[in-house]
C-alpha positions as CSV (number, residue, x, y, z in Angstrom):
1,M,-10.0,-19.2,-10.5
2,R,-12.3,-21.9,-12.0
3,W,-10.5,-24.5,-9.8
4,A,-11.2,-22.5,-6.7
5,L,-14.9,-22.0,-7.6
6,E,-15.7,-25.4,-8.9
7,P,-16.8,-26.9,-5.5
8,A,-18.9,-23.9,-4.6
9,P,-22.7,-24.6,-4.3
10,G,-23.7,-21.5,-6.3
11,P,-22.6,-18.5,-8.3
12,R,-22.6,-15.9,-5.5
13,V,-19.0,-14.8,-4.8
14,L,-17.5,-12.4,-2.2
15,D,-14.2,-10.8,-3.2
16,L,-12.9,-10.0,0.2
17,G,-10.1,-7.4,0.4
18,A,-10.9,-6.5,-3.2
19,G,-8.5,-3.6,-3.5
20,T,-9.0,-1.8,-6.8
21,G,-10.9,-4.6,-8.3
22,K,-8.5,-6.7,-10.4
23,L,-9.8,-10.0,-9.1
24,T,-13.3,-8.6,-9.1
25,A,-13.2,-7.9,-12.8
26,T,-12.0,-11.5,-13.6
27,L,-14.8,-13.0,-11.5
28,V,-17.3,-10.9,-13.4
29,A,-15.9,-12.1,-16.7
30,L,-16.4,-15.7,-15.5
31,G,-20.1,-15.0,-14.9
32,A,-20.0,-14.9,-11.1
33,E,-22.5,-12.8,-9.1
34,V,-19.9,-10.7,-7.3
35,V,-20.0,-8.5,-4.3
36,A,-16.7,-6.7,-3.4
37,V,-15.7,-5.7,0.2
38,E,-12.7,-3.4,0.8
39,P,-11.6,-1.5,3.9
40,D,-9.4,1.2,2.3
41,P,-11.5,4.1,1.0
42,T,-9.1,5.2,-1.7
43,M,-9.0,1.7,-3.2
44,L,-12.7,1.3,-2.9
45,T,-13.3,4.6,-4.8
46,E,-11.1,3.3,-7.6
47,L,-13.0,-0.1,-7.7
48,R,-16.3,1.7,-7.9
49,R,-15.1,3.9,-10.7
50,S,-13.7,1.1,-12.8
51,L,-16.5,-1.4,-12.1
52,P,-19.7,0.7,-11.5
53,A,-22.0,-2.3,-12.0
54,V,-20.5,-4.3,-9.2
55,R,-21.8,-4.0,-5.7
56,A,-18.9,-2.7,-3.7
57,L,-19.0,-2.2,0.1
58,S,-16.8,-0.8,2.8
59,G,-15.8,-3.5,5.2
60,S,-13.2,-5.9,6.3
61,A,-12.7,-9.6,6.8
62,E,-13.3,-9.0,10.5
63,A,-16.5,-7.2,9.9
64,I,-18.2,-8.2,6.7
65,P,-21.3,-6.1,5.8
66,L,-23.4,-9.0,4.5
67,P,-26.2,-11.2,6.0
68,D,-25.8,-14.8,7.0
69,A,-25.4,-17.4,4.3
70,S,-25.5,-14.8,1.6
71,V,-22.6,-16.0,-0.6
72,D,-21.4,-19.4,-1.9
73,A,-17.7,-18.6,-2.1
74,V,-15.3,-16.2,-0.5
75,L,-12.1,-15.4,-2.5
76,A,-9.2,-13.3,-1.3
77,G,-6.6,-12.3,-3.8
78,N,-3.2,-11.5,-2.3
79,A,-5.1,-10.5,0.9
80,M,-5.7,-13.4,3.3
81,H,-2.3,-12.9,5.0
82,W,-3.7,-9.7,6.5
83,F,-6.8,-11.3,8.0
84,D,-7.0,-11.9,11.8
85,M,-8.5,-15.4,11.3
86,A,-9.5,-15.6,15.0
87,V,-12.1,-12.9,14.2
88,A,-12.3,-13.2,10.4
89,G,-12.8,-17.0,10.4
90,P,-16.2,-16.9,12.2
91,E,-17.3,-13.9,10.0
92,I,-16.4,-15.7,6.8
93,A,-18.2,-18.8,8.0
94,R,-21.3,-16.7,8.9
95,V,-21.7,-15.3,5.4
96,L,-21.1,-18.5,3.6
97,A,-24.0,-20.7,2.6
98,P,-23.8,-24.4,3.6
99,G,-21.1,-26.1,1.6
100,G,-19.5,-22.8,0.7
101,I,-15.8,-22.5,0.1
102,L,-13.0,-20.1,1.2
103,A,-10.1,-19.6,-1.2
104,G,-6.9,-17.6,-0.9
105,L,-5.0,-16.7,-4.1
106,W,-1.5,-15.4,-4.4
107,N,0.8,-14.5,-7.3
108,V,4.4,-15.8,-7.1
109,M,7.6,-14.8,-8.9
110,D,9.3,-17.8,-10.6
111,D,12.8,-17.4,-9.2
112,R,13.9,-20.4,-11.2
113,V,14.2,-18.0,-14.0
114,E,17.7,-16.4,-14.0
115,W,16.7,-12.7,-14.2
116,V,13.9,-13.2,-11.6
117,S,16.4,-14.8,-9.2
118,G,18.7,-11.9,-9.7
119,L,15.9,-9.5,-9.0
120,A,15.2,-11.3,-5.8
121,R,18.8,-11.0,-4.7
122,V,19.0,-7.2,-5.3
123,S,15.5,-6.4,-4.1
124,G,15.5,-8.3,-0.8
125,S,12.6,-9.6,1.2
126,A,10.7,-6.3,1.0
127,A,10.0,-7.0,-2.7
128,I,10.2,-10.8,-3.0
129,G,9.6,-12.8,0.2
130,P,9.1,-16.5,1.0
131,R,5.4,-16.4,0.1
132,D,6.3,-15.0,-3.4
133,T,8.4,-18.0,-4.7
134,P,7.5,-21.4,-6.1
135,A,9.7,-23.2,-3.6
136,S,8.1,-21.9,-0.4
137,W,4.6,-20.5,-1.1
138,R,2.9,-23.8,-0.1
139,A,4.5,-23.8,3.3
140,E,3.9,-20.1,3.8
141,T,0.2,-20.3,3.0
142,A,-0.8,-23.7,4.3
143,D,-2.0,-22.4,7.6
144,M,-3.2,-19.0,6.5
145,H,-6.9,-20.0,7.0
146,L,-6.3,-21.0,10.7
147,P,-6.5,-18.7,13.7
148,R,-3.2,-18.0,15.5
149,T,-4.6,-17.6,19.0
150,G,-5.9,-21.0,19.9
151,V,-9.5,-20.3,18.8
152,A,-11.2,-23.2,17.2
153,A,-10.7,-23.3,13.4
154,R,-13.8,-22.8,11.2
155,F,-12.3,-24.4,8.1
156,G,-10.8,-27.8,7.4
157,S,-7.5,-28.7,5.8
158,A,-6.5,-26.6,2.8
159,E,-6.2,-27.9,-0.7
160,Q,-3.4,-26.3,-2.7
161,A,-2.8,-26.0,-6.4
162,E,-0.4,-24.1,-8.7
163,F,-1.3,-22.7,-12.1
164,P,1.4,-21.2,-14.3
165,H,0.7,-17.9,-16.0
166,G,2.9,-15.2,-17.5
167,Q,3.1,-11.5,-17.6
168,R,5.1,-9.6,-20.2
169,R,7.5,-7.2,-18.5
170,T,9.7,-4.4,-19.9
171,A,12.9,-3.2,-18.3
172,D,11.1,0.0,-17.3
173,S,8.2,-1.8,-15.6
174,V,10.7,-3.9,-13.5
175,V,12.6,-0.8,-12.4
176,V,9.3,0.9,-11.5
177,T,8.0,-2.0,-9.3
178,A,11.0,-3.9,-8.0
179,P,12.2,-1.6,-5.2
180,A,8.8,-1.3,-3.6
181,A,7.3,-3.6,-1.1
182,S,4.4,-4.0,-3.5
183,A,3.7,-3.0,-7.0
184,E,0.3,-1.6,-6.0
185,D,-0.5,1.9,-4.9
186,F,-2.1,1.7,-1.4
187,G,-3.1,5.3,-1.3
188,P,-2.0,7.1,1.9
189,D,-0.6,3.9,3.3
190,T,2.0,3.3,0.5
191,C,5.4,2.8,2.1
192,L,8.7,4.2,0.9
193,Q,11.4,1.9,-0.4
194,G,12.8,-0.4,2.3
195,F,9.6,-0.3,4.4
196,V,6.6,-2.6,4.6
197,W,3.4,-2.6,6.7
198,R,4.0,-3.8,10.2
199,E,0.8,-5.8,10.3
200,A,0.8,-6.3,14.1
201,R,-3.0,-6.5,13.3
202,P,-4.8,-6.6,10.0
203,S,-5.4,-2.9,9.9
204,D,-1.9,-1.9,11.0
205,Y,-0.4,0.1,8.2
206,V,2.5,1.6,10.0
207,C,5.6,1.4,7.8
208,V,8.5,-0.5,9.3
209,T,11.5,-2.5,8.2
210,P,10.9,-6.0,6.9
211,E,12.7,-7.4,10.0
212,T,10.3,-5.5,12.3
213,R,7.3,-7.0,10.5
214,T,8.8,-10.5,10.8
215,R,9.3,-9.8,14.5
216,A,5.7,-8.7,14.9
217,R,4.4,-11.9,13.3
218,Q,6.6,-14.0,15.6
219,D,5.5,-12.0,18.7
220,N,1.8,-12.6,17.7
221,S,2.3,-16.3,17.3
222,R,4.1,-16.6,20.7
223,A,1.7,-14.3,22.6
224,A,-0.2,-17.0,24.5
225,G,2.9,-18.5,25.9
226,R,4.1,-15.2,27.3
227,R,1.0,-14.4,29.3
228,D,0.6,-15.0,33.1
229,P,-3.1,-14.2,33.8
230,G,-3.5,-12.2,37.0
231,H,0.2,-11.4,37.4
232,G,0.7,-8.0,39.0
233,G,-3.0,-7.4,39.0
234,Y,-3.2,-6.7,35.3
235,G,-6.0,-9.2,34.5
236,P,-6.1,-12.0,31.9
237,N,-3.6,-10.3,29.6
238,A,-0.9,-9.9,32.2
239,C,2.6,-10.8,30.9
240,R,5.1,-13.1,32.4
241,E,8.2,-11.6,34.1
242,G,10.4,-9.9,31.6
243,Y,7.7,-9.1,29.1
244,V,5.6,-6.0,28.6
245,W,2.6,-5.1,26.4
246,R,3.7,-4.1,22.9
247,E,1.3,-1.2,22.6
248,A,1.8,-0.8,18.9
249,Y,-1.8,0.4,18.8
250,A,-4.6,1.1,21.3
251,G,-5.5,-2.1,23.0
252,D,-2.4,-4.0,21.9
253,V,-1.7,-6.4,24.8
254,V,0.7,-8.8,23.0
255,C,3.6,-9.5,25.4
256,V,7.0,-8.6,24.0
257,D,10.4,-7.7,25.4
258,P,10.8,-4.1,26.5
259,A,13.1,-3.2,23.5
260,T,10.3,-4.3,21.1
261,R,7.8,-2.0,22.8
262,T,10.3,0.9,22.5
263,Q,10.7,0.1,18.8
264,A,7.0,0.1,18.3
265,R,6.7,3.5,19.9
266,R,9.5,4.8,17.7
267,D,7.9,3.3,14.5
268,N,4.6,5.0,15.4
269,Q,6.4,8.4,15.7
270,L,8.2,8.0,12.4
271,A,5.1,6.6,10.5
272,D,4.3,9.7,8.5
273,S,7.9,10.1,7.3
274,R,8.0,6.6,5.9
275,R,4.9,6.9,3.7
276,V,4.7,8.0,0.1
277,S,2.4,10.9,0.8
278,A,3.9,12.6,-2.3
279,R,3.7,16.2,-1.1
280,L,3.9,19.0,-3.7
281,W,4.1,22.7,-3.5
282,K,5.1,25.7,-5.6
283,T,7.7,28.4,-5.1
284,S,9.3,30.8,-7.6
285,W,12.8,31.2,-9.0
286,S,14.5,33.9,-11.0
287,A,17.6,33.9,-13.2
288,D,20.8,35.2,-11.6
289,P,21.6,38.9,-12.1
290,K,23.9,39.6,-15.1
291,C,27.0,41.4,-14.0
292,D,29.5,43.5,-15.9
293,G,32.3,44.3,-13.6
294,S,30.8,46.0,-10.5
295,V,27.4,46.7,-12.2
296,C,24.7,43.9,-12.0
297,T,21.4,44.0,-13.7
298,A,18.4,42.0,-12.4
299,P,16.7,39.8,-15.0
300,A,13.6,41.3,-16.7
301,G,10.2,39.7,-16.5
302,N,8.3,37.6,-14.0
303,P,9.9,35.0,-11.8
304,A,9.3,31.4,-13.0
305,I,7.5,28.5,-11.3
306,K,9.5,26.0,-9.3
307,I,7.8,22.8,-8.2
308,N,9.0,21.2,-4.9
309,G,8.2,17.9,-3.3
310,D,9.1,15.4,-0.5
311,H,7.8,12.1,0.9
312,Y,8.7,10.4,-2.4
313,N,10.7,7.2,-3.0
314,Y,14.3,7.7,-3.9
315,G,14.4,7.7,-7.7
316,Q,12.6,9.2,-10.7
317,V,9.7,11.6,-10.3
318,R,7.8,13.0,-13.3
319,V,6.2,16.4,-12.9
320,Y,3.4,17.8,-15.1
321,I,1.7,21.2,-15.4
322,R,-1.6,21.3,-17.1
323,R,-4.3,23.9,-17.8
324,T,-7.3,23.3,-15.6
325,S,-10.0,24.1,-18.2
326,D,-9.0,21.4,-20.7
327,N,-6.1,19.5,-19.2
328,R,-3.8,20.7,-21.9
329,L,-0.1,19.9,-21.1
330,L,1.8,23.1,-20.6
331,W,5.1,21.7,-19.3
332,S,6.7,18.5,-18.1
333,G,9.9,17.5,-16.6
334,T,11.7,14.6,-14.8
335,V,13.7,14.9,-11.6
336,T,15.5,12.5,-9.2
337,A,14.2,12.5,-5.6
338,R,17.0,12.3,-3.2
339,A,17.6,12.6,0.6
340,Q,17.6,16.2,1.6
341,Q,18.1,17.6,5.1
342,G,14.8,18.7,6.7
343,H,12.6,16.6,4.4
344,A,11.2,13.1,4.8
345,G,11.8,10.5,2.1
346,G,13.1,11.6,-1.3
347,A,12.8,15.3,-2.0
348,F,13.3,17.6,-5.0
349,G,13.1,21.1,-6.4
350,L,12.5,21.4,-10.1
351,R,12.7,24.7,-12.0
352,T,10.3,25.1,-14.9
353,G,10.3,27.6,-17.8
354,L,6.8,28.8,-17.1
355,N,6.3,32.3,-15.7
356,D,4.7,32.4,-12.3
357,C,1.7,34.7,-12.9
358,T,0.4,34.8,-9.3
359,R,-1.2,38.1,-8.6
360,R,-3.6,39.3,-5.9
361,G,-7.1,38.7,-7.1
362,R,-6.2,36.4,-9.9
363,Q,-7.3,32.8,-9.6
364,P,-5.1,29.9,-10.5
365,N,-5.8,28.6,-13.9
366,S,-3.5,25.5,-14.0
367,Y,-2.2,22.8,-11.8
368,A,1.0,20.8,-11.1
369,Q,1.0,17.1,-10.4
370,A,3.8,14.6,-9.8
371,L,4.2,10.9,-10.3
372,D,6.3,8.8,-8.0
373,V,7.6,6.4,-10.6
374,V,8.7,3.7,-8.0
375,S,5.3,3.2,-6.5
376,G,3.1,4.6,-9.2
377,R,1.5,7.0,-6.8
378,W,0.3,10.5,-7.9
379,S,0.5,13.6,-5.8
380,A,-2.5,15.8,-5.2
381,R,-3.0,18.6,-7.7
382,T,-1.2,21.9,-6.7
383,P,-2.8,25.0,-8.1
384,V,-0.5,27.4,-10.2
385,T,-1.2,30.5,-12.2
386,T,0.2,30.6,-15.8
387,G,-0.3,32.6,-19.0
388,C,0.6,36.2,-18.0
389,T,2.1,38.6,-20.6
390,V,5.6,39.7,-20.1
391,L,6.6,43.0,-21.7
């Protein structure tokens, strides 16, 4: 961090794509005058909660809500690969004071260590890609500051440096983070295992396979060579013979083969089913009747609460039921989310030992909440009613 900031002409720093504020907090500790800009409302809310003294604004690299020449340095921690530098480059240059610097920072996994190398093999590119390893991060990030559309670059040649640091990990923490495309919780845009953001443009958070994302990047880089302005009367973005507009989002006129456009449409249709939206709802269950020969007796008492969920990663889910008034834990359990017909992602149904005290006119006094262990994402709270007397 100090290396990146050393040539800056002053202490004013913009953390661009600040996420939940991990880099922001480090900059504050270094004594920088920090303003944070983040496009995702969920992450921005967490940043403001954890760092209330920091000025945190809603915005993006392509639309920075700051005046001209207002910062001395722009830092992007694990974020610059999302920027559309054809648009973001001029925006960043606009807010930088004369002599200001732009720095991208990335964490890498040292796959020269045996267990990390093994993790890379079993996790695949969704978890550890070329940008994440010491051998290839330089090549992967060398041109990250340059536009990909032929627009004039606003920044000169990049300087690169590597600084070793360590993070203590446990077996549990590796299990939790390894299968996911990222160890972070990206709110409603967190993808299920095996899927990553398509990134056909910086704000494209449709979850697709890693191969589809790689194809989208290739298509973006080859877009100019596939155009034939005026062909067929379609204006300056007309495609050469054999290519069509991708239409991954409104206004997407990148020229691709017809099969890629078909895939983009299918990915858009399946987008909701590929997110860790962590749905949760309550039903009830009752013990089976007790039978003695041909005579069966229904169990006495209230039915019990059953907690159900889908849109989770395959793997462990922890479920908690707490009293609303004081958050006292009433019950907890662990279940494995698995593929179930009729449900997207991993699904489960978990029987509790708590009586379901739902009655007409009685308000819920507790809530259930579930943790998707793979992504670290919590479900919303689901109201339940507990504490009734069974005679």
